C-alpha positions as CSV (number, residue, x, y, z in Angstrom):
1,M,346.6,79.5,54.3
2,T,343.8,80.4,56.8
3,P,342.8,84.0,57.3
4,M,344.1,83.8,60.9
5,K,347.6,82.6,59.8
6,R,347.6,85.3,57.2
7,L,346.8,87.9,59.9
8,V,349.5,86.6,62.2
9,I,352.1,86.8,59.4
10,I,351.0,90.3,58.5
11,A,351.2,91.4,62.2
12,A,354.6,89.7,62.6
13,A,356.0,91.5,59.5
14,A,354.6,94.8,60.8
15,L,356.3,94.3,64.2
16,A,359.6,93.5,62.5
17,L,359.5,96.9,60.7
18,P,358.9,99.4,63.6
19,A,360.8,102.2,61.8
20,H,358.4,102.0,58.8
21,A,355.2,103.5,60.2
22,D,353.6,103.9,56.7
23,T,354.2,100.2,56.1
24,W,352.7,99.3,59.4
25,K,349.6,101.5,58.7
26,S,349.1,99.9,55.3
27,L,349.4,96.4,56.7
28,K,347.0,97.2,59.5
29,D,344.5,98.8,57.1
30,A,344.7,95.7,54.8
31,A,344.1,93.4,57.8
32,K,341.1,95.5,58.9
33,Q,339.6,95.4,55.3
34,Q,340.2,91.7,55.1
35,A,338.5,91.1,58.5
36,A,335.5,93.3,57.5
37,Q,335.1,91.4,54.2
38,K,335.2,88.1,56.1
39,A,332.6,89.3,58.6
40,E,330.4,90.5,55.7
41,E,330.6,87.1,54.0
42,Q,329.9,85.2,57.2
43,L,326.9,87.4,58.1
44,N,325.7,87.5,54.5
45,L,325.4,91.3,54.7
46,P,324.9,93.3,51.5
47,Q,327.8,95.3,50.3
48,A,327.6,99.0,50.9
49,A,326.8,101.1,47.8
50,P,328.8,104.3,47.2
51,Q,326.9,107.5,47.5
52,G,325.6,108.7,44.1
53,A,325.9,105.3,42.3
54,K,323.3,104.9,39.6
55,V,322.1,102.2,37.2
56,Y,320.0,103.1,34.2
57,F,318.7,102.0,30.8
58,I,320.6,103.3,27.8
59,E,318.2,101.4,25.6
60,P,315.2,101.1,25.3
61,K,313.9,104.4,26.4
62,N,310.8,104.8,28.6
63,G,307.7,104.6,26.4
64,A,309.4,102.9,23.5
65,E,307.5,100.6,21.1
66,V,309.8,97.7,20.3
67,T,309.8,94.2,18.7
68,S,310.9,91.1,20.4
69,P,313.7,90.2,21.0
70,V,314.2,93.6,22.8
71,R,317.7,94.9,22.8
72,V,318.5,96.2,26.4
73,V,321.6,98.1,27.1
74,F,322.6,98.8,30.8
75,G,324.3,102.0,32.1
76,L,326.2,102.3,35.4
77,S,327.9,105.3,37.0
78,G,329.7,105.6,40.3
79,M,330.5,101.8,40.5
80,G,332.2,99.2,38.4
81,V,330.9,95.9,36.9
82,A,332.3,92.6,38.2
83,P,331.0,89.1,37.6
84,A,329.1,87.2,40.3
85,G,331.4,85.5,42.7
86,V,334.0,88.3,42.5
87,N,334.0,90.1,45.9
88,Q,335.3,93.6,45.1
89,P,334.2,96.8,46.8
90,N,332.1,99.3,44.8
91,T,331.2,96.7,42.1
92,G,328.3,94.6,41.1
93,H,326.5,92.9,38.3
94,H,323.1,93.6,36.6
95,H,319.7,92.1,37.1
96,I,316.5,93.0,35.2
97,L,313.1,92.9,37.0
98,I,310.4,92.3,34.5
99,D,306.8,93.3,35.2
100,D,307.2,94.1,39.0
101,P,308.1,90.8,40.6
102,A,308.1,90.6,44.4
103,V,311.6,91.1,45.6
104,D,313.2,90.9,49.1
105,F,316.1,93.3,48.9
106,T,317.7,91.8,52.0
107,Q,318.3,88.5,50.3
108,P,320.2,87.4,47.1
109,L,317.9,87.7,44.1
110,P,316.5,84.5,42.8
111,A,316.7,83.6,39.1
112,T,313.2,83.5,37.7
113,D,311.3,84.3,34.5
114,Q,310.8,87.8,35.9
115,I,314.3,88.3,37.5
116,K,317.1,87.9,34.9
117,H,320.7,87.6,36.1
118,F,323.7,88.9,34.3
119,G,326.3,87.4,36.5
120,G,329.0,87.3,33.8
121,G,329.2,91.0,34.0
122,Q,327.2,91.6,30.8
123,T,326.1,95.1,30.0
124,E,323.5,94.3,27.4
125,T,321.1,91.5,26.3
126,L,318.3,90.5,24.1
127,L,315.1,89.8,26.0
128,E,312.3,87.7,24.5
129,L,309.0,89.4,25.6
130,K,305.4,88.6,24.6
131,P,303.5,91.4,22.8
132,G,302.0,94.0,25.1
133,K,303.1,96.4,27.8
134,H,305.9,95.5,30.1
135,T,307.8,97.2,32.9
136,L,311.6,96.9,33.3
137,Q,313.8,97.9,36.1
138,L,317.6,97.3,36.7
139,V,319.0,96.3,40.1
140,L,322.7,95.9,40.8
141,G,323.6,92.9,42.8
142,D,326.8,92.3,44.7
143,W,329.1,89.2,44.3
144,K,326.4,87.0,45.7
145,H,323.5,88.4,43.8
146,Q,322.3,90.5,46.8
147,P,321.2,94.1,46.2
148,H,323.6,96.6,47.7
149,N,322.8,98.8,50.8
150,P,321.1,101.0,49.8
151,P,319.9,99.2,46.7
152,V,321.3,100.6,43.4
153,M,318.1,100.6,41.2
154,S,317.0,102.3,38.0
155,E,313.8,104.0,37.4
156,K,311.1,101.7,36.2
157,I,310.4,102.0,32.5
158,T,307.4,100.9,30.5
159,I,307.8,99.6,27.0
160,T,305.3,98.2,24.5
161,V,306.2,95.1,22.5
162,K,304.4,94.9,19.1
């Protein structure tokens, strides 16, 4: 069923129930939300991030000396985790930026050696890193791998791989 047919059916149902103002308001709100999501998809706009949302490293800690593979555990507050391709408000999935790659936060994040995607909704990983100092930063991406607006990013941490 097309979105327009769905909207017409919702509107017709609402008109058939004039005595049920709450039902009409709920249907109208659902239609508005669906139209807004459709416009967001067509314009390729980033999802809005809720105020106070934070992504952070649980492990490793800033300044840690580690061995490869490095166990990395992601933390998130104020939002939920959803796999890539699942368009739900106030959710996203993790990406790790390794050693300060150039990133355009207005576009979906590319998958590279320096930008690791966790589109399955993973909340931890093992990273193979060469010996030496490395910076890591988490960025939450929406259902299409695009950073939210404003971006939900962790502080950069520096680790040393032995």
